[in-house]
KEGU-494390 format. One line per 10 residues: their letters; for each residue z, y, x of N, C-alpha, C, O. Coordinates in nm, 3 decimals. Layout:
BEGIN
a> Z,Y,X,Z,Y,X,Z,Y,X,Z,Y,X; ...
***
This chain:
BEGIN
iyrfakwllg> -0.448,-2.796,-4.290,-0.516,-2.853,-4.196,-0.595,-2.983,-4.220,-0.684,-3.001,-4.137; -0.586,-3.053,-4.292,-0.663,-3.161,-4.331,-0.817,-3.157,-4.373,-0.896,-3.250,-4.359; -0.856,-2.985,-4.448,-0.950,-2.960,-4.511,-1.023,-2.870,-4.390,-1.141,-2.837,-4.398; -0.955,-2.843,-4.298,-1.039,-2.799,-4.161,-1.067,-2.894,-4.076,-1.167,-2.905,-4.005; -0.974,-2.964,-4.085,-1.007,-3.085,-3.979,-1.171,-3.144,-4.002,-1.260,-3.160,-3.918; -1.172,-3.173,-4.173,-1.289,-3.226,-4.280,-1.408,-3.149,-4.251,-1.519,-3.201,-4.239; -1.377,-2.992,-4.238,-1.482,-2.881,-4.217,-1.574,-2.924,-4.096,-1.695,-2.945,-4.093; -1.460,-2.932,-3.979,-1.471,-2.912,-3.828,-1.582,-3.006,-3.811,-1.689,-2.974,-3.761; -1.550,-3.142,-3.860,-1.594,-3.297,-3.860,-1.741,-3.271,-3.918,-1.832,-3.330,-3.859; -1.770,-3.200,-4.011,-1.872,-3.199,-4.078,-1.982,-3.114,-4.042,-2.086,-3.112,-4.108
lslpafllfi> -1.953,-3.016,-3.900,-2.039,-2.937,-3.843,-2.152,-3.017,-3.761,-2.150,-3.130,-3.714; -2.258,-2.913,-3.759,-2.340,-3.017,-3.633,-2.326,-2.971,-3.521,-2.275,-2.864,-3.489; -2.386,-3.076,-3.437,-2.338,-3.036,-3.282,-2.352,-2.887,-3.220,-2.268,-2.826,-3.154; -2.505,-2.840,-3.268,-2.509,-2.696,-3.236,-2.383,-2.599,-3.250,-2.327,-2.526,-3.168; -2.357,-2.630,-3.400,-2.268,-2.514,-3.469,-2.116,-2.552,-3.437,-2.025,-2.478,-3.474; -2.088,-2.690,-3.353,-1.947,-2.712,-3.329,-1.935,-2.657,-3.206,-1.822,-2.614,-3.180; -2.037,-2.642,-3.104,-2.043,-2.596,-2.945,-2.031,-2.462,-2.983,-1.935,-2.404,-2.932; -2.123,-2.377,-3.084,-2.081,-2.254,-3.114,-1.910,-2.207,-3.159,-1.847,-2.112,-3.112; -1.877,-2.281,-3.237,-1.737,-2.279,-3.284,-1.626,-2.278,-3.143,-1.534,-2.197,-3.141; -1.641,-2.351,-3.058,-1.572,-2.374,-2.938,-1.583,-2.273,-2.834,-1.493,-2.226,-2.765
ilmgaafaav> -1.733,-2.241,-2.833,-1.744,-2.085,-2.727,-1.633,-1.974,-2.818,-1.519,-1.950,-2.778; -1.675,-1.929,-2.912,-1.607,-1.817,-3.011,-1.437,-1.850,-3.016,-1.349,-1.769,-3.045; -1.423,-1.953,-2.989,-1.267,-2.020,-2.997,-1.217,-1.928,-2.864,-1.142,-1.830,-2.857; -1.286,-1.994,-2.771,-1.248,-1.960,-2.663,-1.219,-1.820,-2.595,-1.127,-1.781,-2.523; -1.354,-1.748,-2.653,-1.349,-1.633,-2.631,-1.208,-1.555,-2.649,-1.128,-1.495,-2.576; -1.223,-1.592,-2.801,-1.094,-1.519,-2.872,-0.951,-1.530,-2.824,-0.866,-1.442,-2.834; -0.934,-1.661,-2.764,-0.834,-1.695,-2.670,-0.787,-1.617,-2.566,-0.676,-1.567,-2.549; -0.911,-1.613,-2.482,-0.917,-1.528,-2.359,-0.854,-1.352,-2.419,-0.750,-1.292,-2.391; -0.942,-1.325,-2.487,-0.921,-1.184,-2.534,-0.754,-1.151,-2.562,-0.685,-1.059,-2.518; -0.720,-1.262,-2.652,-0.553,-1.256,-2.660,-0.472,-1.292,-2.552,-0.352,-1.273,-2.564
mgsigglsgn> -0.506,-1.332,-2.470,-0.399,-1.386,-2.317,-0.449,-1.227,-2.260,-0.357,-1.149,-2.285; -0.539,-1.172,-2.207,-0.574,-1.053,-2.183,-0.484,-0.926,-2.241,-0.440,-0.834,-2.173; -0.469,-0.944,-2.379,-0.395,-0.826,-2.424,-0.257,-0.847,-2.386,-0.197,-0.759,-2.324; -0.195,-0.972,-2.422,-0.041,-1.007,-2.335,-0.054,-0.988,-2.219,0.038,-0.915,-2.182; -0.141,-1.025,-2.111,-0.115,-0.966,-1.978,-0.129,-0.840,-1.943,-0.094,-0.805,-1.830; -0.185,-0.744,-2.039,-0.182,-0.599,-2.041,-0.042,-0.552,-2.092,-0.014,-0.433,-2.081; 0.031,-0.625,-2.138,0.184,-0.556,-2.203,0.280,-0.604,-2.103,0.396,-0.596,-2.144; 0.267,-0.655,-1.975,0.356,-0.708,-1.871,0.358,-0.550,-1.793,0.277,-0.458,-1.802; 0.475,-0.560,-1.720,0.497,-0.404,-1.653,0.397,-0.371,-1.529,0.369,-0.449,-1.438; 0.352,-0.247,-1.543,0.276,-0.161,-1.444,0.282,-0.247,-1.305,0.183,-0.276,-1.239
yaniqgsgtt> 0.395,-0.276,-1.276,0.457,-0.337,-1.115,0.335,-0.487,-1.094,0.258,-0.507,-1.000; 0.354,-0.561,-1.203,0.308,-0.670,-1.199,0.177,-0.674,-1.186,0.122,-0.745,-1.103; 0.108,-0.591,-1.278,-0.031,-0.552,-1.254,-0.101,-0.501,-1.174,-0.224,-0.512,-1.173; -0.027,-0.429,-1.082,-0.122,-0.398,-0.944,-0.164,-0.528,-0.837,-0.081,-0.561,-0.752; -0.274,-0.588,-0.845,-0.275,-0.675,-0.747,-0.390,-0.614,-0.629,-0.453,-0.508,-0.633; -0.392,-0.698,-0.547,-0.504,-0.713,-0.386,-0.540,-0.847,-0.394,-0.453,-0.935,-0.389; -0.654,-0.872,-0.404,-0.721,-0.989,-0.371,-0.598,-1.116,-0.454,-0.550,-1.209,-0.388; -0.569,-1.096,-0.586,-0.498,-1.192,-0.642,-0.350,-1.161,-0.622,-0.263,-1.214,-0.692; -0.327,-1.086,-0.540,-0.161,-1.104,-0.506,-0.122,-1.008,-0.550,-0.198,-0.911,-0.544; -0.005,-0.993,-0.607,0.074,-0.850,-0.674,0.158,-0.809,-0.571,0.194,-0.886,-0.482
ineyspyvik> 0.188,-0.699,-0.576,0.268,-0.635,-0.488,0.421,-0.686,-0.494,0.495,-0.677,-0.396; 0.456,-0.734,-0.604,0.569,-0.795,-0.647,0.640,-0.875,-0.494,0.747,-0.858,-0.436; 0.519,-0.967,-0.468,0.526,-1.040,-0.357,0.633,-0.995,-0.218,0.721,-1.054,-0.156; 0.560,-0.837,-0.211,0.613,-0.801,-0.069,0.708,-0.678,-0.089,0.732,-0.598,0.001; 0.781,-0.665,-0.266,0.871,-0.572,-0.280,0.980,-0.566,-0.166,1.004,-0.479,-0.083; 1.037,-0.691,-0.191,1.187,-0.710,-0.105,1.151,-0.645,0.070,1.228,-0.571,0.129; 1.070,-0.675,0.105,1.046,-0.638,0.246,1.041,-0.490,0.271,1.097,-0.423,0.358; 0.928,-0.446,0.138,0.895,-0.278,0.124,1.078,-0.209,0.095,1.130,-0.122,0.164; 1.133,-0.265,-0.001,1.266,-0.171,-0.015,1.367,-0.186,0.110,1.435,-0.097,0.162; 1.357,-0.332,0.147,1.424,-0.317,0.254,1.444,-0.255,0.404,1.541,-0.245,0.479
yaqmygiepa> 1.308,-0.217,0.411,1.237,-0.152,0.538,1.224,-0.003,0.495,1.208,0.078,0.586; 1.230,0.036,0.383,1.219,0.198,0.333,1.356,0.246,0.352,1.380,0.357,0.399; 1.470,0.138,0.306,1.591,0.155,0.338,1.648,0.184,0.484,1.720,0.278,0.517; 1.612,0.109,0.543,1.622,0.079,0.680,1.576,0.219,0.791,1.629,0.253,0.897; 1.490,0.263,0.738,1.377,0.363,0.825,1.384,0.467,0.771,1.377,0.567,0.842; 1.404,0.484,0.596,1.413,0.607,0.576,1.287,0.672,0.526,1.261,0.792,0.535; 1.182,0.545,0.452,1.042,0.602,0.431,1.030,0.598,0.280,1.092,0.516,0.213; 0.957,0.682,0.234,0.905,0.647,0.041,0.878,0.508,0.071,0.831,0.456,0.172; 0.920,0.453,-0.048,0.821,0.328,-0.079,0.683,0.358,-0.163,0.589,0.279,-0.174; 0.688,0.447,-0.203,0.536,0.484,-0.249,0.463,0.501,-0.152,0.348,0.456,-0.160
yiyatmeaes> 0.496,0.554,-0.057,0.404,0.573,0.064,0.353,0.426,0.137,0.241,0.386,0.169; 0.469,0.374,0.145,0.451,0.253,0.187,0.326,0.173,0.111,0.219,0.142,0.162; 0.362,0.153,-0.003,0.245,0.096,-0.104,0.137,0.163,-0.088,0.042,0.088,-0.063; 0.112,0.269,-0.092,-0.017,0.358,-0.110,-0.086,0.353,0.035,-0.206,0.380,0.045; -0.009,0.317,0.147,-0.073,0.282,0.250,-0.119,0.122,0.307,-0.195,0.085,0.396; -0.037,0.053,0.212,-0.076,-0.094,0.208,-0.222,-0.117,0.149,-0.318,-0.162,0.212; -0.221,-0.068,-0.010,-0.344,-0.042,-0.045,-0.477,0.001,0.008,-0.586,-0.053,-0.011; -0.444,0.122,0.086,-0.555,0.217,0.096,-0.592,0.120,0.239,-0.713,0.120,0.259; -0.513,0.038,0.344,-0.570,-0.014,0.444,-0.598,-0.140,0.429,-0.679,-0.183,0.510; -0.545,-0.236,0.328,-0.584,-0.372,0.337,-0.602,-0.398,0.181,-0.651,-0.506,0.152
dfrpnlvssa> -0.578,-0.338,0.111,-0.585,-0.402,-0.043,-0.471,-0.503,-0.047,-0.482,-0.580,-0.143; -0.386,-0.521,0.014,-0.291,-0.612,-0.009,-0.329,-0.752,0.059,-0.272,-0.857,0.030; -0.435,-0.742,0.156,-0.457,-0.854,0.232,-0.378,-0.902,0.334,-0.408,-0.842,0.438; -0.292,-0.981,0.350,-0.204,-0.964,0.475,-0.283,-1.033,0.631,-0.245,-1.044,0.747; -0.419,-1.073,0.550,-0.474,-1.176,0.711,-0.592,-1.109,0.729,-0.686,-1.168,0.782; -0.607,-0.952,0.680,-0.736,-0.889,0.722,-0.725,-0.820,0.847,-0.630,-0.748,0.879; -0.858,-0.853,0.938,-0.868,-0.807,1.059,-0.965,-0.654,1.043,-1.042,-0.644,0.948; -0.953,-0.568,1.123,-1.064,-0.462,1.117,-1.141,-0.483,1.226,-1.083,-0.551,1.310; -1.253,-0.450,1.257,-1.343,-0.415,1.348,-1.292,-0.347,1.446,-1.354,-0.354,1.551; -1.160,-0.258,1.445,-1.106,-0.212,1.546,-0.975,-0.296,1.617,-0.908,-0.269,1.717
gasgllqvmp> -0.970,-0.391,1.536,-0.860,-0.518,1.586,-0.716,-0.437,1.508,-0.614,-0.436,1.576; -0.711,-0.397,1.423,-0.597,-0.362,1.364,-0.573,-0.486,1.246,-0.671,-0.527,1.184; -0.484,-0.521,1.230,-0.416,-0.633,1.165,-0.316,-0.636,1.062,-0.208,-0.578,1.077; -0.357,-0.732,0.908,-0.236,-0.749,0.801,-0.214,-0.648,0.721,-0.305,-0.566,0.711; -0.122,-0.631,0.663,-0.083,-0.533,0.524,-0.113,-0.400,0.558,-0.191,-0.339,0.485; -0.060,-0.342,0.664,-0.075,-0.229,0.718,-0.110,-0.181,0.796,-0.066,-0.072,0.835; -0.239,-0.272,0.869,-0.342,-0.270,0.970,-0.269,-0.245,1.113,-0.320,-0.156,1.181; -0.168,-0.303,1.161,-0.071,-0.234,1.259,-0.201,-0.247,1.410,-0.297,-0.323,1.398; -0.190,-0.198,1.483,-0.281,-0.223,1.617,-0.159,-0.258,1.692,-0.042,-0.226,1.669; -0.228,-0.354,1.819,-0.129,-0.396,1.928,-0.032,-0.294,1.969,0.088,-0.321,1.965
vtfehakqlm> -0.083,-0.154,2.017,-0.033,-0.071,2.076,0.071,-0.019,1.991,0.171,0.027,2.045; 0.060,-0.019,1.857,0.113,0.012,1.739,0.259,-0.038,1.720,0.365,0.021,1.705; 0.218,-0.192,1.727,0.336,-0.280,1.723,0.425,-0.251,1.867,0.547,-0.232,1.868; 0.342,-0.251,1.981,0.455,-0.223,2.093,0.539,-0.136,2.100,0.652,-0.158,2.143; 0.487,0.013,2.048,0.533,0.120,2.058,0.665,0.094,1.954,0.781,0.109,1.993; 0.629,0.053,1.816,0.719,0.048,1.753,0.859,-0.040,1.805,0.974,0.004,1.798; 0.820,-0.173,1.859,0.899,-0.256,1.929,1.012,-0.177,2.041,1.130,-0.210,2.038; 0.962,-0.068,2.139,1.030,-0.019,2.234,1.101,0.089,2.119,1.215,0.093,2.167; 1.105,0.154,2.032,1.163,0.235,1.917,1.258,0.146,1.879,1.377,0.174,1.894; 1.218,0.030,1.826,1.363,-0.060,1.802,1.459,-0.067,1.909,1.579,-0.042,1.900
kadgekddgy> 1.413,-0.093,1.981,1.508,-0.132,2.156,1.572,-0.007,2.151,1.695,-0.014,2.143; 1.518,0.118,2.153,1.590,0.248,2.177,1.657,0.285,2.072,1.711,0.395,2.085; 1.676,0.217,1.945,1.728,0.235,1.847,1.887,0.166,1.852,1.993,0.212,1.809; 1.856,0.032,1.926,1.993,-0.037,1.953,1.942,-0.145,1.880,2.035,-0.226,1.875; 1.853,-0.187,1.826,1.841,-0.286,1.744,1.830,-0.424,1.826,1.769,-0.426,1.933; 1.868,-0.496,1.793,1.884,-0.659,1.834,1.712,-0.726,1.818,1.633,-0.762,1.730; 1.722,-0.715,1.948,1.518,-0.817,1.935,1.531,-0.914,1.887,1.601,-1.009,1.919; 1.438,-0.894,1.775,1.417,-1.005,1.664,1.312,-1.095,1.729,1.278,-1.195,1.665; 1.267,-1.078,1.823,1.175,-1.192,1.884,1.029,-1.228,1.840,0.970,-1.335,1.853; 0.992,-1.128,1.792,0.856,-1.132,1.738,0.772,-1.065,1.822,0.813,-0.962,1.875
tyadifepev> 0.652,-1.109,1.846,0.534,-1.092,1.889,0.406,-1.037,1.793,0.397,-1.042,1.670; 0.309,-0.983,1.893,0.196,-0.973,1.792,0.131,-1.102,1.721,0.059,-1.102,1.621; 0.163,-1.181,1.778,0.083,-1.294,1.726,0.177,-1.313,1.578,0.118,-1.398,1.511; 0.278,-1.274,1.519,0.338,-1.261,1.387,0.311,-1.179,1.312,0.368,-1.155,1.206; 0.197,-1.112,1.372,0.176,-0.978,1.298,0.118,-0.989,1.148,0.105,-0.892,1.073; 0.088,-1.112,1.118,0.021,-1.145,0.974,0.145,-1.197,0.924,0.140,-1.203,0.801; 0.215,-1.222,0.953,0.379,-1.245,0.864,0.388,-1.111,0.792,0.376,-1.004,0.852; 0.413,-1.124,0.637,0.420,-0.984,0.581,0.542,-0.894,0.601,0.548,-0.771,0.610; 0.645,-0.997,0.607,0.767,-0.922,0.679,0.758,-0.819,0.811,0.793,-0.702,0.825; 0.694,-0.922,0.907,0.710,-0.889,1.052,0.592,-0.747,1.070,0.602,-0.666,1.162
nikyavryfk> 0.470,-0.741,0.948,0.389,-0.626,0.957,0.448,-0.510,0.870,0.402,-0.396,0.874; 0.525,-0.538,0.812,0.593,-0.408,0.702,0.686,-0.342,0.793,0.697,-0.221,0.806; 0.780,-0.471,0.884,0.893,-0.409,0.942,0.813,-0.301,1.063,0.850,-0.187,1.090; 0.721,-0.361,1.112,0.694,-0.297,1.252,0.615,-0.183,1.207,0.625,-0.087,1.283; 0.527,-0.160,1.090,0.447,-0.043,1.043,0.531,0.061,1.024,0.501,0.169,1.075; 0.639,0.050,0.955,0.719,0.119,0.846,0.837,0.184,0.965,0.905,0.284,0.943; 0.840,0.122,1.061,0.926,0.176,1.176,0.845,0.259,1.244,0.913,0.351,1.289; 0.707,0.272,1.280,0.617,0.353,1.323,0.589,0.503,1.212,0.567,0.621,1.240; 0.599,0.452,1.116,0.605,0.578,1.002,0.727,0.676,1.037,0.715,0.797,1.059; 0.888,0.576,1.037,0.961,0.658,1.088,0.916,0.752,1.209,0.928,0.874,1.207
ylketfpkat> 0.864,0.682,1.310,0.829,0.781,1.427,0.774,0.891,1.390,0.834,0.994,1.420; 0.635,0.903,1.307,0.574,0.977,1.284,0.640,1.093,1.195,0.619,1.211,1.221; 0.732,1.045,1.075,0.800,1.136,1.035,0.886,1.221,1.120,0.903,1.339,1.088; 0.935,1.177,1.213,1.010,1.246,1.365,0.958,1.320,1.385,0.998,1.436,1.377; 0.812,1.274,1.431,0.754,1.370,1.505,0.656,1.519,1.418,0.609,1.618,1.473; 0.654,1.487,1.294,0.597,1.574,1.218,0.722,1.587,1.105,0.714,1.535,0.994; 0.835,1.662,1.149,0.949,1.682,1.040,0.933,1.756,0.926,0.966,1.713,0.816; 0.888,1.861,0.943,0.838,1.924,0.831,0.722,1.953,0.764,0.704,2.059,0.705; 0.619,1.839,0.772,0.511,1.783,0.710,0.504,1.745,0.604,0.610,1.711,0.553; 0.414,1.736,0.546,0.406,1.651,0.413,0.352,1.516,0.432,0.312,1.481,0.543
iktraaayna> 0.348,1.449,0.345,0.295,1.292,0.342,0.154,1.307,0.381,0.115,1.219,0.457; 0.086,1.378,0.353,-0.082,1.401,0.366,-0.093,1.413,0.528,-0.179,1.336,0.572; -0.039,1.477,0.610,-0.004,1.516,0.726,0.020,1.426,0.811,-0.050,1.419,0.912; 0.137,1.327,0.788,0.145,1.205,0.812,0.089,1.099,0.839,0.098,1.031,0.941; 0.009,1.078,0.714,-0.111,0.984,0.675,-0.224,1.020,0.787,-0.288,0.926,0.836; -0.242,1.117,0.817,-0.345,1.180,0.893,-0.321,1.112,1.018,-0.405,1.054,1.086; -0.173,1.130,1.045,-0.159,1.099,1.233,-0.153,0.942,1.209,-0.179,0.879,1.312; -0.119,0.844,1.070,-0.148,0.707,1.123,-0.288,0.660,1.147,-0.327,0.562,1.209; -0.374,0.779,1.065,-0.521,0.724,1.101,-0.580,0.766,1.223,-0.664,0.700,1.285; -0.531,0.882,1.258,-0.628,0.936,1.323,-0.550,0.925,1.519,-0.600,0.923,1.631
gpgsvqgwls> -0.379,0.919,1.450,-0.345,0.908,1.573,-0.246,1.054,1.612,-0.304,1.162,1.628; -0.114,1.047,1.623,-0.008,1.160,1.637,-0.107,1.270,1.750,-0.132,1.389,1.727; -0.138,1.213,1.837,-0.211,1.337,1.927,-0.312,1.442,1.902,-0.323,1.558,1.940; -0.413,1.334,1.797,-0.514,1.417,1.758,-0.469,1.528,1.633,-0.524,1.639,1.627; -0.369,1.489,1.540,-0.296,1.582,1.444,-0.208,1.688,1.559,-0.237,1.805,1.535; -0.150,1.681,1.630,-0.085,1.775,1.694,-0.202,1.857,1.752,-0.177,1.978,1.748; -0.329,1.825,1.809,-0.391,1.926,1.848,-0.453,1.990,1.726,-0.466,2.112,1.742; -0.489,1.952,1.623,-0.533,2.011,1.478,-0.431,2.120,1.497,-0.450,2.232,1.544; -0.324,2.071,1.454,-0.184,2.178,1.421,-0.172,2.286,1.486,-0.121,2.388,1.440; -0.225,2.271,1.612,-0.236,2.405,1.705,-0.347,2.474,1.721,-0.362,2.565,1.803
npayssdgvn> -0.461,2.417,1.612,-0.575,2.500,1.607,-0.577,2.575,1.473,-0.581,2.504,1.373; -0.575,2.713,1.455,-0.605,2.767,1.281,-0.698,2.725,1.223,-0.702,2.743,1.102; -0.810,2.652,1.292,-0.941,2.650,1.202,-0.900,2.503,1.116,-0.966,2.461,1.020; -0.798,2.447,1.163,-0.724,2.292,1.074,-0.585,2.318,1.049,-0.517,2.230,0.996; -0.534,2.431,1.082,-0.385,2.432,1.034,-0.356,2.601,1.020,-0.380,2.689,1.102; -0.308,2.609,0.913,-0.260,2.793,0.914,-0.127,2.812,0.937,-0.086,2.927,0.958; -0.033,2.697,0.936,0.072,2.712,0.994,0.156,2.627,1.085,0.279,2.625,1.094; 0.076,2.565,1.144,0.104,2.454,1.263,0.199,2.361,1.247,0.263,2.302,1.334; 0.205,2.347,1.072,0.296,2.258,1.044,0.222,2.142,0.981,0.219,2.030,1.031; 0.152,2.181,0.847,0.041,2.073,0.813,-0.101,2.124,0.811,-0.147,2.237,0.827
liydnipyae> -0.151,2.017,0.789,-0.339,2.054,0.776,-0.374,2.104,0.691,-0.310,2.100,0.585; -0.510,2.181,0.706,-0.589,2.207,0.585,-0.673,2.091,0.549,-0.767,2.060,0.621; -0.644,2.026,0.445,-0.689,1.896,0.464,-0.866,1.885,0.452,-0.943,1.799,0.493; -0.889,2.003,0.383,-1.044,1.980,0.369,-1.098,1.995,0.512,-1.199,1.933,0.547; -1.043,2.062,0.580,-1.119,2.086,0.733,-1.049,1.998,0.825,-1.023,2.031,0.941; -1.018,1.878,0.770,-0.990,1.812,0.914,-1.123,1.761,0.946,-1.204,1.745,0.855; -1.162,1.726,1.102,-1.264,1.741,1.154,-1.315,1.597,1.144,-1.437,1.582,1.147; -1.214,1.462,1.129,-1.299,1.350,1.110,-1.304,1.315,0.997,-1.201,1.317,0.929; -1.429,1.272,0.943,-1.467,1.264,0.820,-1.383,1.137,0.787,-1.302,1.146,0.694; -1.394,1.031,0.847,-1.288,0.912,0.810,-1.133,0.973,0.783,-1.095,0.890,0.700
tnayvkkieq> -1.081,1.015,0.791,-0.962,1.053,0.813,-0.966,1.143,0.703,-0.884,1.120,0.614; -1.047,1.245,0.689,-1.049,1.329,0.535,-1.035,1.255,0.426,-0.953,1.283,0.340; -1.111,1.156,0.419,-1.138,1.091,0.335,-1.004,0.974,0.290,-0.980,0.948,0.172; -0.930,0.917,0.401,-0.815,0.852,0.391,-0.693,0.919,0.381,-0.588,0.855,0.372; -0.694,1.075,0.384,-0.597,1.119,0.356,-0.600,1.157,0.192,-0.493,1.162,0.132; -0.714,1.181,0.128,-0.734,1.184,0.005,-0.712,1.073,-0.069,-0.667,1.074,-0.184; -0.747,0.964,0.001,-0.696,0.846,-0.088,-0.560,0.811,-0.089,-0.499,0.764,-0.185; -0.508,0.840,0.037,-0.356,0.811,0.019,-0.265,0.930,-0.077,-0.156,0.897,-0.125; -0.312,1.044,-0.093,-0.259,1.099,-0.185,-0.283,1.081,-0.349,-0.207,1.125,-0.436; -0.404,1.006,-0.369,-0.420,0.963,-0.464,-0.296,0.829,-0.505,-0.208,0.826,-0.591
lfekyskmdg> -0.329,0.751,-0.423,-0.229,0.628,-0.458,-0.076,0.632,-0.432,0.000,0.547,-0.478; -0.036,0.735,-0.358,0.121,0.784,-0.347,0.141,0.856,-0.484,0.238,0.820,-0.552; 0.082,0.926,-0.517,0.112,0.984,-0.690,0.101,0.888,-0.784,0.159,0.897,-0.892; 0.022,0.785,-0.749,0.006,0.616,-0.846,0.145,0.562,-0.845,0.205,0.518,-0.943; 0.187,0.568,-0.728,0.233,0.454,-0.713,0.434,0.556,-0.739,0.526,0.489,-0.784; 0.450,0.669,-0.710,0.533,0.733,-0.733,0.555,0.766,-0.888,0.661,0.820,-0.918; 0.478,0.742,-0.970,0.530,0.736,-1.111,0.543,0.620,-1.141,0.534,0.614,-1.263; 0.564,0.500,-1.089,0.635,0.405,-1.134,0.786,0.395,-1.131,0.855,0.419,-1.031; 0.831,0.357,-1.253,0.952,0.376,-1.275,1.059,0.303,-1.157,1.062,0.181,-1.141; 1.151,0.406,-1.073,1.234,0.351,-0.973,1.153,0.323,-0.842,1.218,0.308,-0.738
instthsggi> 1.055,0.316,-0.837,0.969,0.281,-0.689,0.999,0.375,-0.565,0.971,0.348,-0.448; 1.068,0.505,-0.614,1.130,0.589,-0.474,1.301,0.572,-0.475,1.377,0.629,-0.397; 1.332,0.498,-0.563,1.494,0.516,-0.582,1.544,0.496,-0.456,1.642,0.559,-0.415; 1.477,0.401,-0.381,1.556,0.326,-0.243,1.519,0.436,-0.149,1.503,0.374,-0.043; 1.490,0.594,-0.118,1.434,0.646,-0.028,1.563,0.728,0.012,1.638,0.792,-0.062; 1.570,0.708,0.166,1.657,0.782,0.186,1.629,0.954,0.179,1.529,1.001,0.123; 1.727,1.033,0.241,1.719,1.196,0.251,1.595,1.212,0.291,1.533,1.130,0.360; 1.542,1.340,0.241,1.410,1.388,0.324,1.264,1.341,0.266,1.152,1.361,0.312; 1.309,1.267,0.142,1.202,1.179,0.044,1.080,1.292,-0.025,1.013,1.388,0.011; 1.095,1.233,-0.111,0.963,1.333,-0.204,0.996,1.482,-0.236,0.913,1.573,-0.227
gnqgv> 1.119,1.496,-0.271,1.174,1.603,-0.297,1.173,1.737,-0.193,1.169,1.855,-0.228; 1.175,1.701,-0.101,1.158,1.766,0.035,1.026,1.772,0.121,0.978,1.861,0.191; 0.981,1.636,0.087,0.837,1.621,0.181,0.730,1.669,0.086,0.633,1.718,0.145; 0.720,1.667,-0.048,0.616,1.647,-0.129,0.489,1.564,-0.061,0.492,1.473,0.021; 0.393,1.619,-0.116,0.255,1.523,-0.099,0.139,1.572,0.024,0.036,1.507,0.042
***
């Protein structure tokens, strides 16, 4: 240590600054490697926020409403990249980009289910738990509306609306069986791209350890992508 300190003090100012820069770069590289060894879950980030922050709510409402957690995470990334305060040009808000009409629909569904009124209004939609709860209850509605459909068809319904999807399913140009869409033939370019993105993200999250362990019946094995 004494020899190193003596050597360091003997450096010229330019040489000393270069040494500091190289040491800083080496330290950053080591820390980056250490960070890369942590779990996959913690490394998935959106605008600096890990999905672990939202996992308790995702798991809670996935269990309550029987929706695949991987689908919730996939939709969250596709819709907002995990940004809880995002507002779209169409007026959709929060992590899962819930529209006012979707919120009210979900609230009526909860009432019909016999759930106690939680007192939330659309003004609370930027609260992560509120956003996730109301979106996932709506996902349950879509799953019940299209009970034999794959996740891609349900995703199309979330993006384009269930009415549009029901119309497409009745058209042989867009569906060969009336149950699932011919995905490459979806007439809305935005929905076509959205469904493909959800498919990719769903596969990514499905591969994570235990991410679908909370799913109720009718999950991945029965639904497929």
